[in-house]
C-alpha positions, 0 to 999 in steps of 0.5 A, spaced: 499 500 500 502 506 498 504 511 503 499 517 503 499 522 509 497 530 509 503 534 510 498 540 512 490 540 511 491 542 503 497 538 502 497 531 500 504 527 501 505 521 498 512 517 498 514 512 493 519 507 493 519 504 486 511 504 486 506 508 482 500 512 484 494 515 480 492 522 481 487 527 478 492 530 472 495 537 474 495 536 481 502 535 483 505 541 486 512 539 488 516 533 488 523 530 490 527 524 488 526 521 481 519 521 479 516 520 472 509 523 471 505 520 465 497 521 462 494 515 464 489 514 458 485 508 461 485 511 469 487 504 471 480 501 469 482 498 462 478 499 455 471 497 457 472 502 464 474 508 459 469 506 454 464 506 460 466 513 462 466 516 456 459 514 454 456 516 461 460 522 461 463 521 468 470 524 465 476 524 470 483 526 467 488 521 471 495 521 471 500 516 473 506 518 478 512 512 478 518 512 481 522 513 488 521 519 492 516 524 495 510 527 491 506 533 494 499 534 491 494 539 491 488 542 488 485 549 488 487 550 496 481 545 497 482 541 504 484 534 503 482 527 507 486 521 506 481 515 507 484 507 508 479 502 504 479 495 507 475 491 502 470 496 502 467 500 496 466 508 496 462 512 492 464 519 490 463 525 486 469 524 481 470 532 482 472 530 489 477 525 488 484 527 488 489 521 488 488 513 489 493 507 490 493 503 484 491 497 488 484 500 488 479 499 483 475 504 480 468 504 476 462 508 475 455 507 478 448 510 476 447 516 481 440 517 478 436 524 481 441 525 486 446 526 481 442 530 476 440 535 482 447 536 484 449 538 477 454 532 478 451 528 472 447 521 472 453 517 474 458 517 480 465 514 481 466 508 485 472 506 488 473 499 492 479 494 494 485 495 499 488 501 499 489 509 500 485 514 497 485 522 498 478 526 497 478 534 497 472 538 499 471 545 501 472 545 508 474 539 512 471 533 510 465 531 515 463 524 516 456 522 518 454 515 520 447 512 518 444 507 522 437 503 521 434 507 527 438 514 524 437 515 516 440 522 514 438 527 509 443 531 505 443 537 501 445 535 494 450 541 493 454 538 500 454 531 498 461 528 497 460 520 497 458 514 502 460 507 503 457 501 507 450 498 505 446 504 504 440 506 500 439 513 497 433 516 494 431 523 492 426 526 496 422 533 496 419 537 502 414 541 498 408 544 502 403 550 501 408 555 502 413 552 497 406 553 492 406 560 494 413 562 493 415 562 500 420 556 500 425 555 505 430 554 499 431 546 502 425 543 498 429 537 495 434 533 499 437 526 498 435 521 504 440 515 506 438 509 509 441 503 511 448 502 515 454 506 513 457 513 513 456 519 508 461 524 507 459 531 506 462 538 506 460 544 509 459 548 503 455 548 497 457 547 490 
């Protein structure tokens, strides 16, 4: 597993020892040692995976950094959180993914109305397996637990991702005040039920 750690809350440090790491193209801000950067045409997903991303318009420009040394990644001064997956599957907006271990398998999943309402598109990116990934957010990433007794509702503009055995649905909160133009501005949300964790950011897109 590649070594990931946050140097500050806005700078990711990845140490490579004759290893590889995948990151969003252009995210490298500094490095030491002997590192080679190459565009990753297939993003580690193979030809079928790349074609699926093309068809679903869930684009993600990825580069591969390989060699020995330390690479520093950042993206628009956003806050960075490292998440270690242990055989789990994380569903995430592709715009929130900064870098990931080459041992992790990425793909796409249908987001339905959740994606359409947030302007992120109808599909989301999935990351699964054993390894580290780095997530960017506006403000520190917030992890909220979902249990069968405690479902969670989230503003689609604050949603970042989720993991666990979670179901999602799009819900409207429309009443007579909405009909007469007295909306609270929170007329639709995403409802998450089941068992797992939902990641949000303390800001709206």
